[in-house]
C-alpha positions as CSV (number, residue, x, y, z in Angstrom):
1,M,14.5,-47.9,2.8
2,S,17.6,-46.0,3.5
3,S,17.5,-42.5,5.0
4,T,18.8,-40.9,1.8
5,S,15.9,-42.3,-0.3
6,E,13.5,-41.0,2.3
7,T,14.9,-37.5,2.2
8,Q,14.8,-37.5,-1.6
9,L,11.1,-38.2,-1.4
10,G,10.4,-34.8,0.1
11,E,10.7,-35.6,3.8
12,I,12.7,-33.2,5.9
13,S,15.7,-34.8,7.7
14,L,16.7,-33.4,11.1
15,T,20.3,-34.4,10.6
16,E,21.0,-33.3,7.1
17,P,20.8,-29.6,6.1
18,T,18.2,-28.6,3.5
19,S,18.7,-26.3,0.6
20,L,16.1,-23.9,2.1
21,N,18.4,-22.9,5.0
22,N,20.7,-20.7,2.9
23,S,18.4,-19.8,0.0
24,P,17.9,-16.2,-1.1
25,T,14.2,-16.9,-1.2
26,A,14.0,-17.9,2.4
27,Y,16.1,-14.8,3.4
28,G,13.8,-12.5,1.4
29,L,10.7,-13.9,2.9
30,G,11.6,-12.3,6.2
31,S,11.0,-8.8,5.0
32,F,7.9,-9.6,2.9
33,G,5.5,-8.3,5.4
34,L,7.3,-5.0,6.0
35,E,7.9,-4.4,2.3
36,S,4.3,-5.1,1.3
37,A,3.1,-2.6,3.9
38,Y,5.6,-0.1,2.6
39,K,4.5,-0.5,-1.0
40,V,0.8,0.1,0.0
41,F,1.9,3.3,1.8
42,V,3.9,4.4,-1.3
43,G,1.0,3.8,-3.5
44,F,-1.3,5.8,-1.3
45,Y,1.0,8.8,-0.7
46,I,1.7,9.2,-4.4
47,F,-2.1,9.1,-5.0
48,F,-2.5,11.7,-2.2
49,Y,0.2,14.0,-3.5
50,V,-1.0,14.0,-7.1
51,D,-4.8,13.6,-6.9
52,V,-5.7,15.2,-3.5
53,L,-3.1,17.9,-3.1
54,G,-2.9,18.5,-6.9
55,L,0.9,18.4,-7.1
56,A,2.6,17.7,-10.4
57,V,4.0,14.2,-10.7
58,A,7.5,15.6,-11.1
59,L,7.2,17.4,-7.8
60,A,6.0,14.3,-6.1
61,A,9.0,12.5,-7.5
62,V,11.3,15.2,-6.2
63,I,9.7,14.9,-2.7
64,N,10.4,11.1,-2.9
65,I,14.0,11.7,-3.9
66,V,14.6,14.3,-1.1
67,F,13.2,11.7,1.4
68,A,15.5,9.0,0.0
69,I,18.5,11.3,0.4
70,W,17.5,12.2,3.9
71,D,17.0,8.6,4.8
72,A,20.4,7.6,3.3
73,V,22.1,10.2,5.5
74,N,20.0,9.9,8.6
75,D,19.9,6.1,9.1
76,P,23.7,5.5,9.3
77,L,24.0,8.6,11.5
78,I,21.4,7.4,14.0
79,G,22.9,3.8,13.8
80,Y,26.3,5.2,14.6
81,L,25.0,7.1,17.6
82,S,22.9,4.2,18.8
83,D,25.8,1.8,18.5
84,N,28.2,4.0,20.4
85,T,25.9,5.0,23.2
86,R,27.1,3.6,26.5
87,T,24.7,4.1,29.4
88,R,23.8,2.0,32.4
89,W,20.4,1.3,30.7
90,G,22.1,-0.1,27.6
91,R,22.7,1.2,24.1
92,R,19.2,1.3,22.7
93,R,16.8,2.0,25.6
94,P,17.7,5.7,26.0
95,W,17.0,6.3,22.3
96,L,13.7,4.4,22.5
97,L,12.6,6.3,25.6
98,T,13.6,9.6,24.0
99,G,11.5,8.9,20.9
100,L,8.5,7.5,22.9
101,P,6.8,10.9,23.6
102,F,7.1,11.9,19.9
103,Y,5.7,8.6,18.8
104,T,2.7,8.8,21.2
105,G,2.2,12.4,20.2
106,L,1.7,11.3,16.6
107,L,-0.9,8.7,17.6
């Protein structure tokens, strides 16, 4: 059999590219674990705000919107600062070491 008929039968060829390399599905699978953990957190904190704290659903939605706006402003700002930091330890390490005490304080 020729190599083209073998690859058509479902075998992966090491020399020919497969359609999975550039597929949106394969690209999206990389963030599946993080997104699924985030969705569990979102479901829990909405439940906590509404049922445990007794907030109105509209107020919980406003809190979510305020967080989204804060995140939309904060992430590019911190990214800009991190990208333009020039130290002898590198660009990211000073920011990681600065945040470490706060992170360990939360644990």
